[in-house]
VEXDREN-2710 file (C-alpha; in Angstrom, 1 decimal):
% VEXDREN-2710
k/r/px/py/pz
1/MET/80.0/74.9/91.2
2/VAL/78.9/71.3/90.6
3/GLU/77.0/69.3/93.2
4/ASN/75.7/65.8/92.7
5/GLY/76.5/66.0/89.1
6/LYS/74.4/69.2/88.6
7/THR/75.5/72.8/88.3
8/ARG/74.2/75.4/90.8
9/SER/72.3/77.0/87.9
10/PHE/70.3/73.8/87.3
11/ASP/68.0/74.9/90.2
12/TRP/67.0/77.8/88.0
13/PHE/67.2/76.5/84.4
14/GLY/67.1/72.8/84.6
15/LYS/63.6/72.0/85.9
16/ASN/60.6/71.4/83.7
17/ASP/58.1/73.0/86.0
18/LYS/56.4/76.4/86.5
19/MET/59.6/78.0/87.9
20/GLY/61.8/76.5/85.3
21/PHE/59.5/78.1/82.7
22/VAL/59.7/81.5/84.5
23/HIS/63.4/81.5/84.8
24/ARG/64.1/80.5/81.2
25/SER/61.3/82.2/79.4
26/TRP/62.1/85.9/80.3
27/LEU/65.8/85.4/79.5
28/ARG/64.8/84.1/76.1
29/ASN/63.9/87.7/75.1
30/GLN/67.6/88.3/74.8
31/GLY/67.8/85.7/72.0
32/TYR/69.6/82.9/73.7
33/PRO/69.2/79.5/72.0
34/ASP/67.6/76.6/74.0
35/ASP/70.9/74.7/74.5
36/TYR/72.2/77.6/76.7
37/PHE/69.7/76.5/79.3
38/ARG/70.5/72.8/79.2
39/GLY/73.5/72.1/81.4
40/LYS/75.9/74.8/80.3
41/PRO/77.8/76.3/83.2
42/VAL/76.5/79.8/83.8
43/ILE/79.3/82.3/84.2
44/GLY/78.6/85.7/85.8
45/ILE/80.8/88.5/84.5
46/CYS/81.0/91.0/87.4
47/ASN/81.7/94.3/85.7
48/THR/82.9/97.4/87.6
49/TRP/82.7/99.6/84.4
50/SER/81.4/103.1/84.9
51/GLU/82.0/106.4/83.1
52/LEU/82.5/107.8/86.6
53/THR/85.4/105.4/87.2
54/PRO/87.9/106.5/84.5
55/CYS/90.4/103.7/85.2
56/ASN/87.6/101.1/84.4
57/GLY/86.2/102.8/81.4
58/HIS/87.4/100.1/79.0
59/LEU/85.9/97.1/80.9
60/ARG/82.7/97.1/78.8
61/ASP/84.8/96.0/75.9
62/PHE/86.7/93.5/78.1
63/ALA/83.4/91.9/79.2
64/GLU/82.6/91.0/75.6
65/ILE/86.1/89.4/75.2
66/VAL/85.6/87.3/78.3
67/LYS/82.2/86.2/77.1
68/ARG/83.9/85.0/73.9
69/GLY/86.1/82.7/75.9
70/VAL/83.3/81.5/78.0
71/ILE/81.2/80.5/75.0
72/GLU/84.2/78.8/73.4
73/ALA/84.6/76.6/76.5
74/GLY/80.9/75.7/76.5
75/GLY/79.6/78.1/79.1
76/PHE/76.8/80.6/79.2
77/PRO/78.1/84.1/80.0
78/LEU/75.8/86.7/81.7
79/GLU/77.2/90.1/82.6
80/PHE/76.1/92.0/85.6
81/PRO/77.0/95.5/87.0
82/VAL/78.0/96.3/90.6
83/THR/78.7/99.5/92.4
84/SER/81.8/101.0/90.8
85/LEU/84.3/103.0/92.8
86/GLY/86.1/105.9/91.0
87/GLU/89.0/106.8/93.2
88/THR/89.6/110.1/91.4
89/ILE/86.0/111.4/91.6
90/MET/84.0/110.0/94.5
91/ARG/83.6/112.0/97.7
92/PRO/84.4/111.8/100.5
93/THR/86.4/108.7/99.7
94/THR/85.9/105.4/97.9
95/MET/87.0/103.6/101.0
96/LEU/83.6/104.6/102.6
97/PHE/81.9/102.5/99.8
98/ARG/84.3/99.5/99.5
99/ASN/82.2/97.5/101.9
100/LEU/79.0/98.6/100.1
101/ALA/80.4/97.4/96.8
102/SER/81.4/94.1/98.4
103/MET/77.8/93.7/99.6
104/ASP/76.5/94.4/96.1
105/THR/78.9/91.8/94.7
106/GLU/78.1/89.2/97.2
107/GLU/74.3/89.5/97.0
108/SER/74.3/89.7/93.2
109/ILE/76.3/86.5/92.9
110/ARG/74.3/84.6/95.5
111/ALA/70.8/85.6/94.3
112/ASN/71.4/84.7/90.7
113/PRO/71.9/81.4/88.7
114/LEU/75.7/81.6/88.6
115/ASP/78.1/78.7/88.7
116/GLY/81.3/80.7/88.4
117/VAL/82.3/84.3/88.3
118/VAL/84.8/86.5/86.5
119/LEU/85.6/89.8/88.3
120/LEU/86.5/92.6/86.0
121/THR/88.5/95.1/88.2
122/GLY/90.8/98.1/87.9
123/CYS/90.6/101.2/90.1
124/ASP/91.8/100.8/93.6
125/LYS/88.8/99.5/95.6
126/THR/87.1/97.6/92.8
127/THR/89.6/94.8/93.2
128/PRO/89.3/94.2/97.0
129/SER/85.6/94.9/97.2
130/THR/84.6/92.4/94.5
131/ILE/87.0/89.7/95.9
132/MET/85.6/90.3/99.4
133/GLY/82.0/89.8/98.1
134/ALA/83.0/86.8/96.0
135/CYS/84.7/85.2/99.1
136/SER/81.5/85.4/101.1
137/VAL/79.8/83.3/98.5
138/ASP/82.7/81.0/97.6
139/LEU/82.0/79.9/94.0
140/PRO/84.8/79.3/91.4
141/THR/86.1/82.8/90.8
142/LEU/88.8/84.3/88.6
143/VAL/90.0/87.9/88.4
144/VAL/90.8/89.8/85.2
145/PRO/92.7/93.0/86.1
146/GLY/91.9/95.9/83.7
147/GLY/95.6/96.8/83.5
148/PRO/97.6/100.0/83.9
149/MET/97.8/103.0/81.5
150/LEU/100.7/103.6/79.3
151/ASN/103.5/105.6/80.8
152/GLY/102.6/109.3/81.3
153/ARG/104.6/111.6/79.2
154/PHE/105.6/115.2/79.8
155/ARG/108.3/117.1/77.9
156/GLY/110.2/114.0/76.9
157/GLU/110.1/112.4/80.3
158/CYS/107.9/109.7/81.9
159/ILE/105.6/110.8/84.7
160/GLY/103.2/108.7/86.8
161/SER/99.5/109.4/86.9
162/GLY/98.8/109.7/90.6
163/SER/102.4/110.5/91.6
164/PHE/102.8/113.8/89.8
165/ASN/99.7/115.3/91.4
166/TRP/101.4/115.0/94.9
167/MET/104.2/117.3/93.5
168/VAL/102.0/120.0/92.0
169/LYS/102.2/122.3/95.0
170/GLU/106.0/121.8/95.2
171/LYS/106.4/122.3/91.5
172/ILE/104.6/125.6/91.6
173/LEU/106.4/126.9/94.7
174/SER/109.9/125.6/94.1
175/GLU/110.3/125.2/90.3
176/ASN/108.1/128.1/89.1
177/TYR/105.7/125.9/87.2
178/THR/103.0/128.0/85.5
179/GLU/99.4/127.2/85.0
180/ALA/100.2/126.2/81.4
181/ASP/102.9/123.9/82.6
182/ILE/100.6/122.1/85.0
183/LEU/97.9/121.8/82.3
184/GLU/100.4/120.2/79.9
185/ALA/101.4/117.7/82.6
186/GLU/97.7/117.1/83.4
187/ILE/97.0/116.2/79.8
188/GLY/100.0/113.9/79.4
189/ALA/99.8/112.1/82.8
190/ALA/96.9/109.8/82.0
191/ARG/97.1/109.3/78.2
192/SER/95.5/105.9/77.7
193/GLN/92.8/103.6/79.1
194/GLY/93.7/101.8/82.3
195/HIS/94.5/102.5/85.9
196/CYS/97.4/104.4/87.4
197/MET/100.7/103.1/86.0
198/THR/102.7/103.7/89.2
199/MET/103.0/101.0/91.8
200/GLY/100.0/102.7/93.4
201/THR/97.1/100.9/95.0
202/ALA/95.5/99.8/91.7
203/SER/98.7/98.2/90.5
204/THR/99.3/96.7/93.9
205/MET/95.8/95.2/94.0
206/ALA/96.4/93.6/90.6
207/CYS/99.7/92.2/91.8
208/MET/97.9/91.1/95.0
209/ALA/95.3/89.2/93.0
210/GLU/98.0/87.4/90.9
211/ALA/100.1/86.6/94.0
212/LEU/97.0/85.1/95.7
213/GLY/96.6/82.9/92.7
214/LEU/93.4/84.5/91.5
215/THR/94.5/85.5/88.0
216/LEU/96.1/83.7/85.1
217/PRO/99.9/84.0/85.3
218/GLY/101.3/87.4/84.2
219/ALA/97.9/89.2/84.3
220/ALA/98.8/92.0/86.7
221/ALA/101.2/94.2/84.6
222/ILE/99.9/93.9/81.1
223/PRO/98.9/97.5/80.0
224/ALA/95.2/98.0/79.4
225/VAL/95.7/98.8/75.8
226/ASP/98.1/96.0/74.9
227/SER/96.5/93.4/72.7
228/ARG/97.9/90.7/75.1
229/LYS/95.5/91.9/77.7
230/LYS/92.6/91.0/75.4
231/VAL/94.1/87.6/74.9
232/LEU/94.3/87.1/78.7
233/ALA/90.7/88.1/79.1
234/GLN/89.6/85.6/76.5
235/LEU/91.7/82.8/78.0
236/SER/90.2/83.7/81.4
237/GLY/86.8/83.2/80.0
238/ARG/87.7/79.8/78.9
239/ARG/89.4/78.9/82.2
240/ILE/86.5/79.9/84.4
241/VAL/84.3/77.3/82.7
242/GLU/86.9/74.6/83.4
243/MET/87.1/75.8/87.0
244/VAL/83.4/75.2/87.4
245/ARG/83.7/71.7/86.0
246/GLU/86.6/71.1/88.4
247/ASP/84.6/72.7/91.3
248/LEU/87.8/74.8/92.1
249/LYS/86.4/77.3/94.6
250/LEU/87.9/80.4/96.1
251/SER/88.3/78.6/99.4
252/ALA/90.6/76.1/97.8
253/ILE/92.9/78.8/96.5
254/LEU/92.8/81.4/99.3
255/THR/94.7/79.4/101.9
256/ARG/96.9/80.7/104.6
257/GLU/99.8/80.0/102.3
258/ALA/98.3/82.2/99.6
259/PHE/98.0/85.1/101.9
260/GLU/101.5/84.8/103.1
261/ASN/102.7/84.7/99.5
262/ALA/100.9/87.9/98.8
263/ILE/102.6/89.6/101.8
264/VAL/106.0/88.5/100.5
265/VAL/105.3/89.7/97.0
266/ASN/103.9/93.1/98.1
267/SER/107.2/93.7/100.0
268/ALA/109.2/92.9/96.9
269/ILE/107.3/95.2/94.6
270/GLY/107.1/98.1/97.0
271/GLY/103.4/97.9/97.1
272/SER/100.9/100.3/98.6
273/THR/100.2/100.6/102.3
274/ASN/96.5/100.1/101.4
275/PHE/97.4/96.5/100.6
276/VAL/97.4/95.8/104.4
277/ILE/93.9/97.0/105.1
278/HIS/92.5/95.2/102.0
279/LEU/94.2/91.9/102.5
280/ILE/93.1/91.7/106.1
281/ALA/89.5/92.4/105.0
282/ILE/89.7/89.7/102.3
283/ALA/91.1/87.2/104.8
284/GLY/88.3/87.9/107.2
285/ARG/85.7/87.0/104.5
286/ILE/87.3/83.7/103.6
287/GLY/88.1/82.7/107.2
288/ILE/91.8/83.2/107.5
289/ASN/93.1/84.8/110.7
290/LEU/95.5/87.5/109.3
291/THR/96.9/90.2/111.7
292/LEU/99.0/93.3/111.4
293/ASP/101.9/91.4/113.0
294/ASP/101.9/88.9/110.0
295/PHE/102.8/91.7/107.7
296/ASP/105.9/92.7/109.7
297/ARG/106.9/89.1/110.6
298/ILE/106.6/87.8/107.0
299/GLY/107.2/90.8/104.9
300/SER/109.5/93.3/106.6
301/ASN/112.8/91.5/105.8
302/ILE/112.0/90.7/102.2
303/PRO/114.3/92.4/99.6
304/MET/112.6/95.0/97.4
305/LEU/113.2/94.0/93.7
306/VAL/111.0/96.4/91.7
307/ASN/112.2/99.9/90.9
308/LEU/108.9/101.6/90.3
309/LYS/107.5/105.0/91.4
310/PRO/106.7/106.1/94.1
311/SER/109.6/104.2/95.6
312/GLY/111.8/104.1/92.5
313/ASP/112.1/105.4/88.9
314/TYR/110.1/103.3/86.5
315/LEU/106.4/102.7/85.7
316/MET/104.1/99.7/85.2
317/GLU/104.6/99.6/81.4
318/ASP/108.4/99.2/82.0
319/PHE/107.6/96.5/84.6
320/TYR/105.7/94.5/82.1
321/TYR/108.4/94.8/79.4
322/ALA/110.9/93.7/82.0
323/GLY/109.0/90.4/82.6
324/GLY/106.3/91.5/85.1
325/LEU/105.3/89.7/88.3
326/PRO/106.2/86.2/87.1
327/VAL/109.9/87.3/87.3
328/VAL/109.4/88.6/90.8
329/ILE/107.7/85.4/91.9
330/ARG/110.5/83.3/90.4
331/GLU/113.1/85.4/92.2
332/LEU/111.3/85.0/95.5
333/LYS/110.9/81.2/95.4
334/GLN/113.0/80.8/98.6
335/PHE/110.5/82.9/100.5
336/LEU/107.3/81.6/99.0
337/HIS/104.9/78.7/99.4
338/ASN/105.6/77.4/95.9
339/ASP/103.0/74.7/96.1
340/ALA/100.0/77.1/96.6
341/ILE/97.4/76.3/94.0
342/THR/96.2/79.0/91.5
343/VAL/93.1/79.4/89.3
344/ASN/94.7/77.6/86.4
345/GLY/94.9/74.5/88.6
346/LYS/98.7/74.6/88.8
347/LYS/101.1/75.6/91.6
348/ILE/102.3/79.2/91.7
349/GLY/106.0/78.0/91.6
350/GLU/105.3/75.9/88.5
351/ASN/103.5/78.7/86.8
352/ASN/106.4/81.1/87.1
353/SER/109.5/78.9/87.0
354/GLN/110.4/79.7/83.4
355/SER/110.0/83.5/83.6
356/VAL/112.8/85.7/82.2
357/CYS/113.9/89.1/83.3
358/TYR/114.6/91.5/80.4
359/ASN/115.7/94.6/82.4
360/GLN/117.4/94.3/85.7
361/ASP/117.3/98.0/86.2
362/VAL/113.5/97.5/86.6
363/ILE/113.5/94.1/88.3
364/SER/116.5/93.2/90.4
365/ALA/117.8/89.8/91.3
366/VAL/117.1/88.7/94.9
367/ASP/120.8/88.6/95.7
368/LYS/121.3/92.2/94.4
369/PRO/118.0/93.9/95.3
370/PHE/116.9/97.4/94.6
371/LYS/116.5/98.0/98.3
372/GLU/117.0/95.8/101.4
373/ASN/114.2/95.0/103.9
374/ALA/111.7/97.4/102.4
375/GLY/108.5/95.7/103.4
376/ILE/105.8/97.5/105.4
377/ALA/106.7/98.1/109.1
378/VAL/104.1/97.8/111.8
379/LEU/104.6/100.3/114.7
380/ARG/103.5/99.8/118.3
381/GLY/103.3/102.2/121.2
382/ASN/101.0/104.2/123.4
383/LEU/100.0/106.3/120.4
384/CYS/98.9/103.2/118.4
385/VAL/98.0/100.4/120.9
386/ASP/96.5/98.3/118.0
387/GLY/99.2/99.3/115.6
388/ALA/100.1/101.7/112.9
389/ILE/102.1/101.3/109.6
390/ILE/104.8/103.0/107.6
391/LYS/106.3/102.2/104.2
392/PRO/110.0/102.4/104.7
393/SER/110.8/102.2/100.9
394/ALA/109.0/105.5/100.4
395/ALA/110.3/107.2/103.5
396/THR/113.4/109.4/104.2
397/GLU/116.0/107.5/106.1
398/PRO/117.2/110.2/108.5
399/LEU/113.6/110.6/109.7
400/MET/113.1/107.0/110.5
401/LYS/114.4/107.6/114.0
402/HIS/113.2/111.0/115.2
403/ARG/111.9/112.9/118.2
404/GLY/109.8/116.0/117.3
405/ARG/107.3/118.5/118.4
406/ALA/103.7/117.9/117.4
407/VAL/101.8/120.4/115.3
408/VAL/98.2/119.2/115.5
409/PHE/95.3/119.6/113.2
410/GLU/92.0/118.4/114.6
411/THR/90.4/117.9/111.1
412/ILE/91.3/118.0/107.5
413/GLU/89.4/121.4/107.3
414/ASP/91.6/122.7/110.1
415/TYR/94.7/121.6/108.2
416/HIS/93.6/123.3/105.0
417/ALA/92.8/126.5/106.9
418/ARG/96.1/126.8/108.7
419/ILE/98.9/124.8/107.0
420/ASP/100.1/127.7/104.8
421/ASP/99.7/130.4/107.4
422/GLU/103.1/132.2/107.7
423/GLN/102.5/132.5/111.5
424/LEU/102.1/128.7/112.0
425/ASP/104.7/127.6/114.5
426/ILE/106.3/124.7/112.5
427/ASP/109.7/123.8/111.2
428/GLU/111.2/120.8/109.5
429/ARG/111.8/118.9/112.7
430/SER/108.1/119.2/113.7
431/ILE/105.7/116.3/113.3
432/ILE/102.4/117.0/111.6
433/VAL/99.5/115.2/113.4
434/LEU/96.2/114.9/111.6
435/LYS/93.2/113.7/113.6
436/GLY/89.7/112.7/112.5
437/ALA/90.7/110.7/109.4
438/GLY/89.9/107.2/110.5
439/PRO/87.1/104.8/109.5
440/VAL/84.5/106.3/111.8
441/GLY/85.8/109.9/111.9
442/TYR/85.9/111.0/108.3
443/PRO/83.9/108.7/107.7
444/GLY/85.6/106.2/105.5
445/MET/89.4/106.6/106.2
446/PRO/90.4/108.8/103.2
447/GLU/93.9/109.0/101.6
448/VAL/94.8/112.3/103.4
449/GLY/97.7/111.0/105.5
450/ASN/100.4/112.3/103.2
451/VAL/99.3/115.9/103.6
452/ASP/101.3/118.6/101.7
453/LEU/104.0/120.4/103.6
454/PRO/103.7/124.1/104.5
455/GLU/104.5/126.6/101.7
456/LYS/107.1/128.3/103.8
457/LEU/109.0/125.0/104.3
458/LEU/108.7/124.0/100.7
459/LYS/110.2/127.3/99.7
460/LYS/113.2/126.6/102.0
461/GLY/113.7/123.3/100.2
462/VAL/112.2/120.9/102.7
463/ARG/110.8/117.9/100.9
464/ASP/109.7/115.5/103.6
465/MET/108.5/115.7/107.2
466/ILE/107.0/113.1/109.5
467/ARG/103.2/113.0/109.3
468/ILE/101.0/110.9/111.5
469/SER/97.3/110.2/111.1
470/ASP/94.5/107.6/111.5
471/GLY/93.9/107.9/107.7
472/ARG/95.4/106.3/104.7
473/MET/97.8/107.3/101.9
474/SER/97.5/106.9/98.2
475/GLY/99.7/104.1/96.9
476/THR/101.1/106.6/94.4
477/ALA/102.4/108.8/97.2
478/GLY/105.6/108.7/99.3
479/GLY/107.1/110.3/102.3
480/THR/107.8/109.5/106.0
481/VAL/104.1/109.0/106.8
482/ILE/102.7/107.0/109.7
483/LEU/99.2/105.7/108.8
484/HIS/96.3/103.6/110.0
485/VAL/96.8/104.7/113.7
486/SER/94.5/102.4/115.6
487/PRO/92.4/103.0/117.6
488/GLU/91.5/106.2/115.7
489/SER/91.0/109.5/117.3
490/SER/87.3/109.7/116.8
491/VAL/86.7/106.6/119.0
492/GLY/89.0/107.8/121.7
493/GLY/92.4/106.5/120.7
494/LEU/95.3/108.4/122.3
495/LEU/95.8/110.2/119.0
496/ALA/92.7/112.2/120.1
497/LEU/94.5/113.7/123.1
498/VAL/97.7/114.9/121.3
499/GLN/98.2/118.6/121.6
500/ASP/100.5/121.2/120.0
501/GLY/104.0/121.0/121.5
502/ASP/103.7/117.4/122.7
503/MET/106.9/115.4/122.0
504/ILE/106.5/112.3/119.8
505/GLU/109.2/109.6/119.3
506/LEU/109.4/107.6/116.2
507/ASP/111.8/104.6/115.9
508/VAL/111.0/102.5/112.9
509/GLY/113.9/100.1/113.5
510/ASN/112.5/99.3/116.9
511/ARG/108.9/99.5/115.7
512/ARG/108.0/102.2/118.2
513/LEU/105.7/105.2/118.1
514/HIS/105.3/106.9/121.4
515/LEU/103.7/110.1/122.8
516/ASP/105.6/111.5/125.7
517/ILE/102.8/112.1/128.2
518/SER/102.4/111.2/131.8
519/ALA/99.6/108.9/133.0
520/GLU/98.2/111.8/135.1
521/GLU/98.2/114.2/132.1
522/GLU/96.6/111.6/129.9
523/ALA/93.8/111.1/132.5
524/ARG/93.3/114.8/132.7
525/ARG/92.9/115.2/129.0
526/ARG/90.7/112.2/128.6
527/ALA/88.3/113.5/131.2
528/LEU/87.9/116.6/129.1
529/TRP/87.6/114.8/125.8
530/LYS/84.3/114.5/124.0
531/ALA/83.7/112.3/121.0
532/PRO/82.8/114.2/117.8
533/GLU/79.3/114.0/116.6
534/PRO/78.7/111.3/114.0
535/MET/79.0/112.5/110.4
536/ALA/75.6/110.9/109.4
537/ASP/72.4/110.0/111.1
538/ARG/70.7/107.9/108.3
539/GLY/71.3/105.7/105.3
540/TYR/74.4/103.7/104.3
541/VAL/76.8/106.1/105.9
542/LYS/75.1/105.7/109.3
543/PHE/75.1/101.9/108.8
544/TYR/78.8/102.1/108.0
545/ILE/79.7/104.2/111.1
546/ASP/77.8/101.8/113.4
547/TYR/79.4/98.6/112.1
548/VAL/82.8/99.5/110.7
549/GLN/85.8/97.9/112.4
550/GLN/89.1/99.7/113.1
551/ALA/92.0/99.7/110.6
552/HIS/94.0/96.9/112.2
553/LEU/91.0/94.6/111.5
554/GLY/90.7/95.7/107.8
555/ALA/87.9/98.3/108.2
556/ASP/85.3/95.8/107.1
557/LEU/81.8/95.9/108.6
558/SER/81.7/93.5/111.6
559/ILE/78.5/91.9/110.3
560/LEU/80.1/91.1/106.9
561/ARG/83.1/89.0/108.2
562/GLY/82.8/85.4/107.1
563/GLY/80.3/84.3/104.5
564/SER/76.9/83.0/103.9
565/GLY/77.8/80.6/101.1
566/SER/75.9/80.1/97.8
567/LYS/72.7/78.4/99.0
568/VAL/69.4/80.1/98.3
569/THR/66.6/77.8/99.4
570/ARG/63.6/79.9/98.6
571/ASP/62.4/80.7/95.1
572/LEU/60.7/83.9/94.1
573/HIS/57.2/82.4/93.7
END
C-alpha cells in the first residue's frame, strides 16, 4: 500500500526518531541489512502451516520460495503464523474456529508494518478464514494455494482422500472389506503432501480464490508436489511487490462481478456446498451484498464441465493435466464477467483466453457438458424460511422429488446411538432428520449432514436416502443431502419441531422443502419447545455462540462483518 509516495511500513521503519530506532533495531537481530528498512515494500507471508494440519504440512517450504520471489522484486519478506485449521483432526469442527482464524489474520496484518500480504493456504477453512481477515484490512493481497495431493492409489485404482472414508461402512458391510483391506486403503489414500485431491472443499476453495482473481492464473489445480507449484509460489512473491507499487488492493479485485464469476465457476466444477457459506462470509467482509438467492439465480443453470469425484470419476491431478481451471474459465466466457481484474493486473478473460484442454473426459466443452444445470440449488419452504441448499450433481435423481416419513435424531449422539438399531423404524423411503448441527447448536456447524445410512439398509443394497440437517457436508461427500437449514433448530427454527412420522416434501425442481404440519399443531409444539442449553459459558466458544450469524448469512460473527481498514494511529510507546 502506497500513500503520498510512502509505503505503509514507512511509519514503522522510515523515521529517524526514537520509535524508528525501536522498530528497526530489534529486527536487526535477524541479520537484515540496512537497505531492507529503507523504502522496500514489506510483504507479510501469512502462513497456515502446522503439523496438526496435514494438508498444510509443506507450507513452511513454500514460504521460503515466496520469500525468494519477494526479494528478487525488491521487497522485504516477513513471515508470520496464524491459527491453522486442520479439518481431519480438530474437534468439534474447524468451522467453529474459522472466524477466530480470520480475526487472527486481520489483527496480525493490521498491527504490523506490512504493505502487502501473501496468504499461504490449503486445508478447507484456511483459505476462507485468511481471505476474510485480509478483506477487513484491505491491503494488496495474493493467495498461493498449497495444492492437492497426488491421486490416491489402492490396488491399481485411483481413490480420493476424503471420498473413500465416506464409503468405509458400506465397504465393510456390503463388500466384505477386512480390517487389512481398510488399512491398505488408508495408507494409499493420502500418499503425498497437499490437501484432498477430490473436488472437496479444499480444492473448491482454491478454485474459488482463482475465480475471484486472487491467484496467478492456473494456481488452483497444480499438485502440491509438482515443481510448477514452486515456480508459481516464487512468481507470486514477485507479483505481490508489484501489486504494492501499483496499490492494487483487495477491494479493487473483489467486486460484485468477481463474486458472480466465482458462483458460475463453482457450478461448472461441481464444487463443495461449503462454497456458499464461505463466499457469503467473504463478501460480507469486503462490503458486497451477496445472498443465497444469488447462488441459485446465477449458478443453478450453469453446465457442469468437470468430471471429478465426488460428482464424477477423476481427481485433481487429472484435472491439472487436462488443463485445469483456465480451461473451465475459457469455456465459460459467455457466462462470465470477462473484464474482472485479477491480481496480475489483467482481466480474467485475457488471462485464460489461450488455455487448451488436453482431456475432454475430465473437462467437457460447454456445448457438451458432463452434466446439465448442476449448480447448487437453494430450497425454500416452512422448514427453511431463510433457505437451505442441496448439491444436485451429487444427489440421486429419483429422490429429488419425494415425500417421506421423518425419522428424527435430536443430536448427533442420538443418531450414533440408534441408527444401526435393528428395531429402528426406518426404510429407504424415510427421510433422516438430524437436529442440533447448526452454528449455535453444535456449536460450529460441523460436516455431519451426510450421515451414514443404517446398517440394515446398506445390507439390502440401499446407497442413498434423503437426509436433512442444519449442519454442513464435506465437499468430498455425496448423496441427496439437504444442508444449512436456516434458521437452525437450536434457535427455534421449524426444524426443531419435527417429530418421528411427520411427512416432509422435497421438490428440488420447484425449490421446495415443506413440513406437512398444521398451524395449530405447530403452535402446540412450539409452546412446549425449550431451547437447548448453550454448549459453553466462557471463552471463545461462548463469544462465538453469542455473535455467530445463521448459515444464510455466512455464519460469520456479526461484529466482524465489514472491515476496520489498515490504519493504526497509536504507536506502542
